[in-house]
All heavy atoms as a GROMACS GRO file, in nm:
protein
  555
    1GLY      N    1  -0.162   0.514  -0.040
    1GLY     CA    2  -0.195   0.601  -0.147
    1GLY      C    3  -0.072   0.675  -0.199
    1GLY      O    4   0.041   0.648  -0.158
    2ILE      N    5  -0.097   0.766  -0.285
    2ILE     CA    6   0.007   0.848  -0.349
    2ILE      C    7  -0.022   0.995  -0.319
    2ILE      O    8  -0.137   1.038  -0.327
    2ILE     CB    9   0.008   0.827  -0.502
    2ILE    CG1   10   0.028   0.682  -0.539
    2ILE    CG2   11   0.110   0.917  -0.570
    2ILE    CD1   12   0.169   0.633  -0.527
    3VAL      N   13   0.081   1.072  -0.288
    3VAL     CA   14   0.064   1.216  -0.269
    3VAL      C   15   0.045   1.277  -0.407
    3VAL      O   16   0.133   1.270  -0.492
    3VAL     CB   17   0.187   1.280  -0.200
    3VAL    CG1   18   0.170   1.430  -0.190
    3VAL    CG2   19   0.210   1.219  -0.062
    4SER      N   20  -0.075   1.335  -0.430
    4SER     CA   21  -0.101   1.393  -0.562
    4SER      C   22  -0.090   1.546  -0.561
    4SER      O   23  -0.073   1.606  -0.666
    4SER     CB   24  -0.239   1.350  -0.613
    4SER     OG   25  -0.340   1.384  -0.522
    5ALA      N   26  -0.099   1.609  -0.442
    5ALA     CA   27  -0.085   1.755  -0.434
    5ALA      C   28  -0.056   1.796  -0.290
    5ALA      O   29  -0.092   1.725  -0.196
    5ALA     CB   30  -0.212   1.824  -0.482
    6ILE      N   31   0.009   1.910  -0.276
    6ILE     CA   32   0.037   1.968  -0.144
    6ILE      C   33  -0.009   2.114  -0.149
    6ILE      O   34   0.030   2.189  -0.237
    6ILE     CB   35   0.187   1.961  -0.109
    6ILE    CG1   36   0.235   1.816  -0.106
    6ILE    CG2   37   0.213   2.029   0.026
    6ILE    CD1   38   0.385   1.801  -0.089
    7ASP      N   39  -0.093   2.151  -0.053
    7ASP     CA   40  -0.143   2.288  -0.043
    7ASP      C   41  -0.038   2.371   0.032
    7ASP      O   42  -0.032   2.370   0.154
    7ASP     CB   43  -0.277   2.289   0.030
    7ASP     CG   44  -0.339   2.427   0.041
    7ASP    OD1   45  -0.271   2.528   0.011
    7ASP    OD2   46  -0.457   2.434   0.080
    8CYS      N   47   0.044   2.442  -0.042
    8CYS     CA   48   0.154   2.518   0.018
    8CYS      C   49   0.104   2.629   0.110
    8CYS      O   50   0.170   2.662   0.209
    8CYS     CB   51   0.249   2.572  -0.088
    8CYS     SG   52   0.175   2.690  -0.201
    9PHE      N   53  -0.013   2.684   0.081
    9PHE     CA   54  -0.068   2.789   0.167
    9PHE      C   55  -0.109   2.732   0.303
    9PHE      O   56  -0.087   2.793   0.406
    9PHE     CB   57  -0.187   2.859   0.100
    9PHE     CG   58  -0.147   2.935  -0.023
    9PHE    CD1   59  -0.182   2.887  -0.148
    9PHE    CD2   60  -0.073   3.051  -0.014
    9PHE    CE1   61  -0.144   2.956  -0.263
    9PHE    CE2   62  -0.034   3.121  -0.127
    9PHE     CZ   63  -0.071   3.074  -0.252
   10ARG      N   64  -0.166   2.612   0.303
   10ARG     CA   65  -0.205   2.546   0.428
   10ARG      C   66  -0.080   2.510   0.509
   10ARG      O   67  -0.075   2.530   0.630
   10ARG     CB   68  -0.288   2.422   0.397
   10ARG     CG   69  -0.342   2.352   0.518
   10ARG     CD   70  -0.448   2.437   0.582
   10ARG     NE   71  -0.515   2.363   0.686
   10ARG     CZ   72  -0.623   2.407   0.747
   10ARG    NH1   73  -0.676   2.522   0.712
   10ARG    NH2   74  -0.679   2.338   0.841
   11ILE      N   75   0.020   2.455   0.444
   11ILE     CA   76   0.145   2.417   0.512
   11ILE      C   77   0.211   2.541   0.571
   11ILE      O   78   0.260   2.539   0.684
   11ILE     CB   79   0.240   2.344   0.414
   11ILE    CG1   80   0.176   2.213   0.365
   11ILE    CG2   81   0.374   2.317   0.478
   11ILE    CD1   82   0.148   2.109   0.470
   12ALA      N   83   0.213   2.651   0.495
   12ALA     CA   84   0.273   2.776   0.545
   12ALA      C   85   0.197   2.829   0.665
   12ALA      O   86   0.258   2.878   0.761
   12ALA     CB   87   0.276   2.880   0.433
   13ARG      N   88   0.065   2.817   0.664
   13ARG     CA   89  -0.014   2.864   0.778
   13ARG      C   90   0.015   2.781   0.903
   13ARG      O   91   0.027   2.835   1.013
   13ARG     CB   92  -0.163   2.859   0.742
   13ARG     CG   93  -0.249   2.919   0.848
   13ARG     CD   94  -0.387   2.950   0.796
   13ARG     NE   95  -0.465   3.008   0.904
   13ARG     CZ   96  -0.589   2.976   0.932
   13ARG    NH1   97  -0.652   2.886   0.858
   13ARG    NH2   98  -0.652   3.032   1.033
   14ILE      N   99   0.027   2.650   0.886
   14ILE     CA  100   0.062   2.563   0.998
   14ILE      C  101   0.199   2.601   1.053
   14ILE      O  102   0.219   2.612   1.174
   14ILE     CB  103   0.056   2.415   0.956
   14ILE    CG1  104  -0.088   2.375   0.922
   14ILE    CG2  105   0.112   2.325   1.065
   14ILE    CD1  106  -0.100   2.242   0.851
   15ALA      N  107   0.295   2.624   0.964
   15ALA     CA  108   0.430   2.662   1.006
   15ALA      C  109   0.429   2.795   1.080
   15ALA      O  110   0.499   2.810   1.182
   15ALA     CB  111   0.523   2.670   0.884
   16ARG      N  112   0.350   2.890   1.033
   16ARG     CA  113   0.342   3.019   1.101
   16ARG      C  114   0.282   3.005   1.241
   16ARG      O  115   0.327   3.071   1.334
   16ARG     CB  116   0.261   3.119   1.018
   16ARG     CG  117   0.346   3.186   0.912
   16ARG     CD  118   0.272   3.302   0.848
   16ARG     NE  119   0.270   3.277   0.704
   16ARG     CZ  120   0.163   3.237   0.634
   16ARG    NH1  121   0.047   3.223   0.690
   16ARG    NH2  122   0.173   3.214   0.506
   17LEU      N  123   0.182   2.921   1.255
   17LEU     CA  124   0.125   2.898   1.388
   17LEU      C  125   0.226   2.833   1.482
   17LEU      O  126   0.223   2.856   1.603
   17LEU     CB  127  -0.001   2.812   1.380
   17LEU     CG  128  -0.127   2.884   1.335
   17LEU    CD1  129  -0.243   2.786   1.323
   17LEU    CD2  130  -0.163   2.995   1.432
   18ALA      N  131   0.317   2.755   1.426
   18ALA     CA  132   0.423   2.694   1.507
   18ALA      C  133   0.529   2.795   1.548
   18ALA      O  134   0.609   2.768   1.636
   18ALA     CB  135   0.488   2.579   1.429
   19GLY      N  136   0.528   2.913   1.484
   19GLY     CA  137   0.622   3.018   1.521
   19GLY      C  138   0.718   3.061   1.413
   19GLY      O  139   0.796   3.154   1.432
   20ALA      N  140   0.717   2.993   1.300
   20ALA     CA  141   0.806   3.029   1.190
   20ALA      C  142   0.758   3.158   1.124
   20ALA      O  143   0.638   3.182   1.121
   20ALA     CB  144   0.811   2.916   1.088
   21PRO      N  145   0.840   3.242   1.073
   21PRO     CA  146   0.986   3.237   1.069
   21PRO      C  147   1.052   3.310   1.186
   21PRO      O  148   1.174   3.316   1.192
   21PRO     CB  149   1.018   3.307   0.937
   21PRO     CG  150   0.912   3.412   0.926
   21PRO     CD  151   0.788   3.348   0.986
   22LEU      N  152   0.973   3.365   1.278
   22LEU     CA  153   1.032   3.442   1.387
   22LEU      C  154   1.110   3.356   1.486
   22LEU      O  155   1.216   3.395   1.532
   22LEU     CB  156   0.924   3.522   1.459
   22LEU     CG  157   0.851   3.626   1.373
   22LEU    CD1  158   0.742   3.694   1.453
   22LEU    CD2  159   0.948   3.727   1.317
   23SER      N  160   1.057   3.238   1.519
   23SER     CA  161   1.128   3.145   1.606
   23SER      C  162   1.215   3.056   1.519
   23SER      O  163   1.164   2.983   1.434
   23SER     CB  164   1.029   3.059   1.685
   23SER     OG  165   0.955   3.137   1.775
   24LYS      N  166   1.344   3.063   1.539
   24LYS     CA  167   1.437   2.991   1.450
   24LYS      C  168   1.424   2.839   1.461
   24LYS      O  169   1.459   2.767   1.369
   24LYS     CB  170   1.581   3.033   1.480
   24LYS     CG  171   1.606   3.180   1.454
   24LYS     CD  172   1.570   3.217   1.312
   24LYS     CE  173   1.592   3.366   1.289
   24LYS     NZ  174   1.533   3.411   1.166
   25GLY      N  175   1.370   2.788   1.572
   25GLY     CA  176   1.353   2.644   1.587
   25GLY      C  177   1.217   2.594   1.544
   25GLY      O  178   1.185   2.477   1.562
   26ALA      N  179   1.136   2.681   1.485
   26ALA     CA  180   1.000   2.644   1.446
   26ALA      C  181   0.989   2.626   1.296
   26ALA      O  182   1.058   2.692   1.220
   26ALA     CB  183   0.902   2.751   1.493
   27GLY      N  184   0.901   2.535   1.257
   27GLY     CA  185   0.876   2.514   1.115
   27GLY      C  186   0.822   2.375   1.089
   27GLY      O  187   0.780   2.306   1.181
   28ILE      N  188   0.828   2.335   0.964
   28ILE     CA  189   0.777   2.205   0.922
   28ILE      C  190   0.883   2.135   0.838
   28ILE      O  191   0.943   2.196   0.749
   28ILE     CB  192   0.648   2.219   0.840
   28ILE    CG1  193   0.537   2.271   0.930
   28ILE    CG2  194   0.607   2.086   0.779
   28ILE    CD1  195   0.405   2.287   0.861
   29GLU      N  196   0.903   2.009   0.866
   29GLU     CA  197   0.992   1.924   0.785
   29GLU      C  198   0.902   1.830   0.705
   29GLU      O  199   0.831   1.746   0.762
   29GLU     CB  200   1.084   1.843   0.875
   29GLU     CG  201   1.170   1.745   0.801
   29GLU     CD  202   1.252   1.657   0.895
   29GLU    OE1  203   1.238   1.668   1.017
   29GLU    OE2  204   1.330   1.576   0.843
   30LEU      N  205   0.900   1.846   0.573
   30LEU     CA  206   0.817   1.761   0.488
   30LEU      C  207   0.884   1.625   0.471
   30LEU      O  208   0.999   1.616   0.430
   30LEU     CB  209   0.796   1.827   0.351
   30LEU     CG  210   0.725   1.962   0.351
   30LEU    CD1  211   0.715   2.014   0.208
   30LEU    CD2  212   0.589   1.953   0.415
   31ASN      N  213   0.810   1.520   0.502
   31ASN     CA  214   0.860   1.384   0.485
   31ASN      C  215   0.820   1.324   0.351
   31ASN      O  216   0.883   1.230   0.304
   31ASN     CB  217   0.808   1.293   0.597
   31ASN     CG  218   0.858   1.333   0.733
   31ASN    OD1  219   0.965   1.391   0.746
   31ASN    ND2  220   0.780   1.305   0.835
   32LYS      N  221   0.713   1.377   0.293
   32LYS     CA  222   0.662   1.325   0.166
   32LYS      C  223   0.644   1.439   0.067
   32LYS      O  224   0.605   1.549   0.104
   32LYS     CB  225   0.527   1.255   0.186
   32LYS     CG  226   0.535   1.134   0.276
   32LYS     CD  227   0.620   1.026   0.212
   32LYS     CE  228   0.633   0.906   0.303
   32LYS     NZ  229   0.714   0.802   0.243
   33LYS      N  230   0.672   1.411  -0.059
   33LYS     CA  231   0.654   1.509  -0.166
   33LYS      C  232   0.558   1.451  -0.269
   33LYS      O  233   0.522   1.332  -0.262
   33LYS     CB  234   0.788   1.545  -0.229
   33LYS     CG  235   0.859   1.429  -0.292
   33LYS     CD  236   0.994   1.468  -0.347
   33LYS     CE  237   1.057   1.344  -0.411
   33LYS     NZ  238   1.190   1.365  -0.458
   34VAL      N  239   0.517   1.532  -0.364
   34VAL     CA  240   0.423   1.487  -0.467
   34VAL      C  241   0.484   1.368  -0.542
   34VAL      O  242   0.600   1.371  -0.582
   34VAL     CB  243   0.389   1.603  -0.564
   34VAL    CG1  244   0.306   1.553  -0.682
   34VAL    CG2  245   0.317   1.714  -0.490
   35GLY      N  246   0.403   1.265  -0.556
   35GLY     CA  247   0.446   1.143  -0.625
   35GLY      C  248   0.492   1.033  -0.531
   35GLY      O  249   0.504   0.918  -0.573
   36ASP      N  250   0.515   1.065  -0.403
   36ASP     CA  251   0.559   0.965  -0.306
   36ASP      C  252   0.443   0.877  -0.263
   36ASP      O  253   0.329   0.922  -0.252
   36ASP     CB  254   0.620   1.030  -0.182
   36ASP     CG  255   0.758   1.088  -0.206
   36ASP    OD1  256   0.814   1.064  -0.314
   36ASP    OD2  257   0.808   1.158  -0.117
   37GLN      N  258   0.474   0.751  -0.236
   37GLN     CA  259   0.375   0.658  -0.183
   37GLN      C  260   0.368   0.673  -0.032
   37GLN      O  261   0.470   0.695   0.034
   37GLN     CB  262   0.414   0.515  -0.219
   37GLN     CG  263   0.310   0.413  -0.183
   37GLN     CD  264   0.342   0.275  -0.239
   37GLN    OE1  265   0.422   0.262  -0.330
   37GLN    NE2  266   0.278   0.175  -0.184
   38VAL      N  267   0.247   0.663   0.024
   38VAL     CA  268   0.224   0.680   0.167
   38VAL      C  269   0.145   0.561   0.219
   38VAL      O  270   0.044   0.523   0.161
   38VAL     CB  271   0.145   0.810   0.196
   38VAL    CG1  272   0.125   0.828   0.344
   38VAL    CG2  273   0.215   0.930   0.137
   39SER      N  274   0.192   0.505   0.329
   39SER     CA  275   0.121   0.396   0.396
   39SER      C  276   0.033   0.455   0.505
   39SER      O  277   0.063   0.561   0.560
   39SER     CB  278   0.221   0.299   0.458
   39SER     OG  279   0.304   0.243   0.360
   40PRO      N  280  -0.075   0.386   0.542
   40PRO     CA  281  -0.162   0.436   0.650
   40PRO      C  282  -0.082   0.457   0.780
   40PRO      O  283  -0.001   0.373   0.819
   40PRO     CB  284  -0.264   0.324   0.668
   40PRO     CG  285  -0.267   0.254   0.536
   40PRO     CD  286  -0.127   0.262   0.483
   41GLY      N  287  -0.102   0.572   0.841
   41GLY     CA  288  -0.033   0.605   0.966
   41GLY      C  289   0.106   0.664   0.949
   41GLY      O  290   0.166   0.708   1.047
   42GLU      N  291   0.156   0.667   0.828
   42GLU     CA  292   0.290   0.721   0.804
   42GLU      C  293   0.285   0.874   0.807
   42GLU      O  294   0.196   0.935   0.749
   42GLU     CB  295   0.339   0.674   0.666
   42GLU     CG  296   0.482   0.701   0.637
   42GLU     CD  297   0.527   0.638   0.506
   42GLU    OE1  298   0.444   0.583   0.431
   42GLU    OE2  299   0.647   0.646   0.480
   43PRO      N  300   0.379   0.939   0.879
   43PRO     CA  301   0.374   1.086   0.889
   43PRO      C  302   0.407   1.154   0.756
   43PRO      O  303   0.500   1.114   0.686
   43PRO     CB  304   0.479   1.119   0.994
   43PRO     CG  305   0.570   1.001   1.000
   43PRO     CD  306   0.489   0.882   0.957
   44LEU      N  307   0.328   1.256   0.724
   44LEU     CA  308   0.351   1.334   0.603
   44LEU      C  309   0.455   1.443   0.627
   44LEU      O  310   0.532   1.476   0.539
   44LEU     CB  311   0.220   1.397   0.557
   44LEU     CG  312   0.107   1.299   0.526
   44LEU    CD1  313  -0.023   1.373   0.502
   44LEU    CD2  314   0.145   1.213   0.406
   45TYR      N  315   0.454   1.499   0.749
   45TYR     CA  316   0.550   1.602   0.787
   45TYR      C  317   0.563   1.606   0.937
   45TYR      O  318   0.484   1.545   1.010
   45TYR     CB  319   0.511   1.740   0.732
   45TYR     CG  320   0.369   1.784   0.758
   45TYR    CD1  321   0.332   1.839   0.881
   45TYR    CD2  322   0.273   1.775   0.659
   45TYR    CE1  323   0.203   1.881   0.904
   45TYR    CE2  324   0.143   1.817   0.681
   45TYR     CZ  325   0.108   1.870   0.804
   45TYR     OH  326  -0.020   1.911   0.827
   46ARG      N  327   0.663   1.677   0.984
   46ARG     CA  328   0.688   1.695   1.126
   46ARG      C  329   0.683   1.843   1.158
   46ARG      O  330   0.744   1.924   1.088
   46ARG     CB  331   0.825   1.638   1.161
   46ARG     CG  332   0.855   1.639   1.308
   46ARG     CD  333   0.966   1.546   1.338
   46ARG     NE  334   0.922   1.417   1.281
   46ARG     CZ  335   0.986   1.304   1.296
   46ARG    NH1  336   1.097   1.302   1.362
   46ARG    NH2  337   0.941   1.193   1.244
   47ILE      N  338   0.612   1.878   1.264
   47ILE     CA  339   0.598   2.017   1.307
   47ILE      C  340   0.696   2.043   1.421
   47ILE      O  341   0.702   1.963   1.516
   47ILE     CB  342   0.454   2.047   1.354
   47ILE    CG1  343   0.354   2.021   1.242
   47ILE    CG2  344   0.444   2.191   1.406
   47ILE    CD1  345   0.209   2.025   1.288
   48TYR      N  346   0.770   2.152   1.412
   48TYR     CA  347   0.862   2.194   1.518
   48TYR      C  348   0.818   2.330   1.572
   48TYR      O  349   0.780   2.417   1.494
   48TYR     CB  350   1.005   2.207   1.464
   48TYR     CG  351   1.066   2.077   1.420
   48TYR    CD1  352   1.061   2.037   1.287
   48TYR    CD2  353   1.129   1.994   1.512
   48TYR    CE1  354   1.116   1.917   1.246
   48TYR    CE2  355   1.185   1.873   1.472
   48TYR     CZ  356   1.177   1.836   1.340
   48TYR     OH  357   1.232   1.717   1.301
   49ALA      N  358   0.822   2.344   1.704
   49ALA     CA  359   0.786   2.472   1.767
   49ALA      C  360   0.873   2.490   1.890
   49ALA      O  361   0.914   2.392   1.954
   49ALA     CB  362   0.639   2.475   1.804
   50ASP      N  363   0.903   2.615   1.924
   50ASP     CA  364   0.981   2.645   2.043
   50ASP      C  365   0.896   2.647   2.170
   50ASP      O  366   0.947   2.633   2.280
   50ASP     CB  367   1.052   2.780   2.028
   50ASP     CG  368   1.167   2.774   1.930
   50ASP    OD1  369   1.222   2.664   1.908
   50ASP    OD2  370   1.203   2.880   1.875
   51HIS      N  371   0.764   2.665   2.154
   51HIS     CA  372   0.675   2.676   2.269
   51HIS      C  373   0.562   2.574   2.256
   51HIS      O  374   0.505   2.559   2.146
   51HIS     CB  375   0.617   2.817   2.278
   51HIS     CG  376   0.723   2.923   2.284
   51HIS    ND1  377   0.800   2.946   2.395
   51HIS    CD2  378   0.765   3.011   2.190
   51HIS    CE1  379   0.886   3.043   2.370
   51HIS    NE2  380   0.868   3.084   2.245
   52PRO      N  381   0.527   2.506   2.364
   52PRO     CA  382   0.420   2.406   2.358
   52PRO      C  383   0.287   2.461   2.306
   52PRO      O  384   0.217   2.392   2.232
   52PRO     CB  385   0.406   2.359   2.503
   52PRO     CG  386   0.540   2.388   2.564
   52PRO     CD  387   0.590   2.511   2.495
   53ALA      N  388   0.252   2.584   2.343
   53ALA     CA  389   0.126   2.641   2.296
   53ALA      C  390   0.127   2.660   2.145
   53ALA      O  391   0.026   2.632   2.077
   53ALA     CB  392   0.098   2.773   2.366
   54ASP      N  393   0.239   2.707   2.090
   54ASP     CA  394   0.250   2.724   1.945
   54ASP      C  395   0.238   2.589   1.874
   54ASP      O  396   0.172   2.577   1.771
   54ASP     CB  397   0.383   2.789   1.908
   54ASP     CG  398   0.391   2.934   1.952
   54ASP    OD1  399   0.286   2.994   1.982
   54ASP    OD2  400   0.504   2.988   1.956
   55PHE      N  401   0.302   2.487   1.931
   55PHE     CA  402   0.292   2.353   1.873
   55PHE      C  403   0.147   2.306   1.872
   55PHE      O  404   0.099   2.252   1.773
   55PHE     CB  405   0.379   2.253   1.948
   55PHE     CG  406   0.362   2.113   1.897
   55PHE    CD1  407   0.425   2.072   1.782
   55PHE    CD2  408   0.277   2.024   1.961
   55PHE    CE1  409   0.407   1.944   1.732
   55PHE    CE2  410   0.258   1.897   1.912
   55PHE     CZ  411   0.323   1.856   1.797
   56GLN      N  412   0.076   2.328   1.982
   56GLN     CA  413  -0.062   2.283   1.991
   56GLN      C  414  -0.151   2.355   1.890
   56GLN      O  415  -0.236   2.292   1.826
   56GLN     CB  416  -0.117   2.303   2.132
   56GLN     CG  417  -0.247   2.230   2.155
   56GLN     CD  418  -0.235   2.080   2.134
   56GLN    OE1  419  -0.150   2.015   2.195
   56GLN    NE2  420  -0.316   2.025   2.046
   57PHE      N  421  -0.132   2.486   1.872
   57PHE     CA  422  -0.208   2.560   1.772
   57PHE      C  423  -0.184   2.502   1.632
   57PHE      O  424  -0.278   2.480   1.555
   57PHE     CB  425  -0.171   2.708   1.771
   57PHE     CG  426  -0.220   2.784   1.891
   57PHE    CD1  427  -0.136   2.874   1.955
   57PHE    CD2  428  -0.347   2.766   1.942
   57PHE    CE1  429  -0.180   2.946   2.066
   57PHE    CE2  430  -0.392   2.837   2.052
   57PHE     CZ  431  -0.308   2.927   2.114
   58ALA      N  432  -0.058   2.477   1.600
   58ALA     CA  433  -0.022   2.423   1.468
   58ALA      C  434  -0.078   2.282   1.451
   58ALA      O  435  -0.131   2.248   1.345
   58ALA     CB  436   0.129   2.425   1.450
   59ALA      N  437  -0.065   2.199   1.553
   59ALA     CA  438  -0.114   2.061   1.546
   59ALA      C  439  -0.266   2.057   1.530
   59ALA      O  440  -0.319   1.975   1.454
   59ALA     CB  441  -0.070   1.984   1.669
   60ASP      N  442  -0.336   2.146   1.600
   60ASP     CA  443  -0.481   2.151   1.586
   60ASP      C  444  -0.523   2.187   1.444
   60ASP      O  445  -0.616   2.128   1.389
   60ASP     CB  446  -0.541   2.251   1.686
   60ASP     CG  447  -0.536   2.203   1.829
   60ASP    OD1  448  -0.511   2.082   1.852
   60ASP    OD2  449  -0.554   2.287   1.920
   61LEU      N  450  -0.454   2.283   1.385
   61LEU     CA  451  -0.485   2.321   1.247
   61LEU      C  452  -0.452   2.206   1.151
   61LEU      O  453  -0.528   2.178   1.059
   61LEU     CB  454  -0.409   2.448   1.206
   61LEU     CG  455  -0.446   2.505   1.070
   61LEU    CD1  456  -0.592   2.549   1.067
   61LEU    CD2  457  -0.355   2.620   1.034
   62ALA      N  458  -0.343   2.138   1.175
   62ALA     CA  459  -0.305   2.024   1.091
   62ALA      C  460  -0.406   1.910   1.104
   62ALA      O  461  -0.432   1.839   1.006
   62ALA     CB  462  -0.165   1.976   1.127
   63ASP      N  463  -0.464   1.893   1.223
   63ASP     CA  464  -0.566   1.790   1.242
   63ASP      C  465  -0.693   1.820   1.162
   63ASP      O  466  -0.759   1.729   1.114
   63ASP     CB  467  -0.602   1.776   1.390
   63ASP     CG  468  -0.497   1.699   1.469
   63ASP    OD1  469  -0.415   1.628   1.406
   63ASP    OD2  470  -0.498   1.710   1.593
   64GLU      N  471  -0.725   1.948   1.148
   64GLU     CA  472  -0.843   1.988   1.070
   64GLU      C  473  -0.823   1.956   0.922
   64GLU      O  474  -0.915   1.909   0.856
   64GLU     CB  475  -0.870   2.137   1.085
   64GLU     CG  476  -0.921   2.179   1.220
   64GLU     CD  477  -0.935   2.330   1.229
   64GLU    OE1  478  -0.939   2.399   1.124
   64GLU    OE2  479  -0.941   2.379   1.343
   65ASP      N  480  -0.705   1.988   0.870
   65ASP     CA  481  -0.672   1.964   0.729
   65ASP      C  482  -0.521   1.963   0.716
   65ASP      O  483  -0.457   2.067   0.738
   65ASP     CB  484  -0.734   2.071   0.641
   65ASP     CG  485  -0.697   2.058   0.493
   65ASP    OD1  486  -0.633   1.958   0.454
   65ASP    OD2  487  -0.732   2.149   0.416
   66HIS      N  488  -0.464   1.850   0.682
   66HIS     CA  489  -0.318   1.838   0.680
   66HIS      C  490  -0.253   1.902   0.558
   66HIS      O  491  -0.132   1.920   0.555
   66HIS     CB  492  -0.272   1.693   0.694
   66HIS     CG  493  -0.341   1.598   0.602
   66HIS    ND1  494  -0.325   1.600   0.466
   66HIS    CD2  495  -0.427   1.498   0.629
   66HIS    CE1  496  -0.397   1.504   0.412
   66HIS    NE2  497  -0.461   1.440   0.509
   67GLY      N  498  -0.332   1.941   0.459
   67GLY     CA  499  -0.277   2.011   0.344
   67GLY      C  500  -0.229   1.922   0.230
   67GLY      O  501  -0.181   1.970   0.129
   68TYR      N  502  -0.242   1.792   0.246
   68TYR     CA  503  -0.201   1.698   0.142
   68TYR      C  504  -0.325   1.640   0.074
   68TYR      O  505  -0.426   1.613   0.141
   68TYR     CB  506  -0.120   1.583   0.201
   68TYR     CG  507   0.027   1.611   0.221
   68TYR    CD1  508   0.072   1.711   0.305
   68TYR    CD2  509   0.122   1.534   0.155
   68TYR    CE1  510   0.205   1.735   0.323
   68TYR    CE2  511   0.257   1.558   0.173
   68TYR     CZ  512   0.298   1.657   0.256
   68TYR     OH  513   0.432   1.682   0.274
   69THR      N  514  -0.316   1.618  -0.056
   69THR     CA  515  -0.418   1.545  -0.128
   69THR      C  516  -0.359   1.410  -0.164
   69THR      O  517  -0.253   1.402  -0.226
   69THR     CB  518  -0.458   1.620  -0.257
   69THR    OG1  519  -0.505   1.749  -0.221
   69THR    CG2  520  -0.568   1.545  -0.332
   70LEU      N  521  -0.428   1.304  -0.121
   70LEU     CA  522  -0.382   1.168  -0.146
   70LEU      C  523  -0.477   1.098  -0.240
   70LEU      O  524  -0.598   1.113  -0.229
   70LEU     CB  525  -0.372   1.090  -0.014
   70LEU     CG  526  -0.287   1.153   0.096
   70LEU    CD1  527  -0.298   1.072   0.224
   70LEU    CD2  528  -0.141   1.162   0.052
   71SER      N  529  -0.421   1.024  -0.335
   71SER     CA  530  -0.504   0.945  -0.425
   71SER      C  531  -0.470   0.798  -0.404
   71SER      O  532  -0.362   0.764  -0.355
   71SER     CB  533  -0.480   0.986  -0.570
   71SER     OG  534  -0.345   0.972  -0.605
   72SER      N  535  -0.562   0.712  -0.441
   72SER     CA  536  -0.540   0.569  -0.420
   72SER      C  537  -0.440   0.515  -0.522
   72SER      O  538  -0.420   0.572  -0.630
   72SER     CB  539  -0.672   0.492  -0.430
   72SER     OG  540  -0.733   0.517  -0.555
   73LEU      N  541  -0.380   0.406  -0.485
   73LEU     CA  542  -0.283   0.342  -0.576
   73LEU      C  543  -0.356   0.286  -0.697
   73LEU      O  544  -0.469   0.239  -0.685
   73LEU     CB  545  -0.211   0.228  -0.502
   73LEU     CG  546  -0.116   0.271  -0.392
   73LEU    CD1  547  -0.071   0.149  -0.313
   73LEU    CD2  548   0.004   0.342  -0.447
   74PRO      N  549  -0.291   0.291  -0.813
   74PRO     CA  550  -0.355   0.238  -0.935
   74PRO      C  551  -0.370   0.087  -0.931
   74PRO      O  552  -0.309   0.016  -0.863
   74PRO     CB  553  -0.262   0.280  -1.046
   74PRO     CG  554  -0.136   0.325  -0.984
   74PRO     CD  555  -0.163   0.347  -0.839
   0.00000   0.00000   0.00000
């Protein structure tokens, strides 16, 4: 599919659960932006956390809703 939108509020909430901005090693690295093509199973972003519990909280929230809207290829 194609990335048609990114919910910045959802992404920011996931990053905060990972420990950002207080933990300097925590945050999210976006691998895909609006307009990019995505294959099944391809990561949309990578979550970084300094503590395993923070990572798990962020990953659980991302599993509920990853914050990306994908549309099918034309």
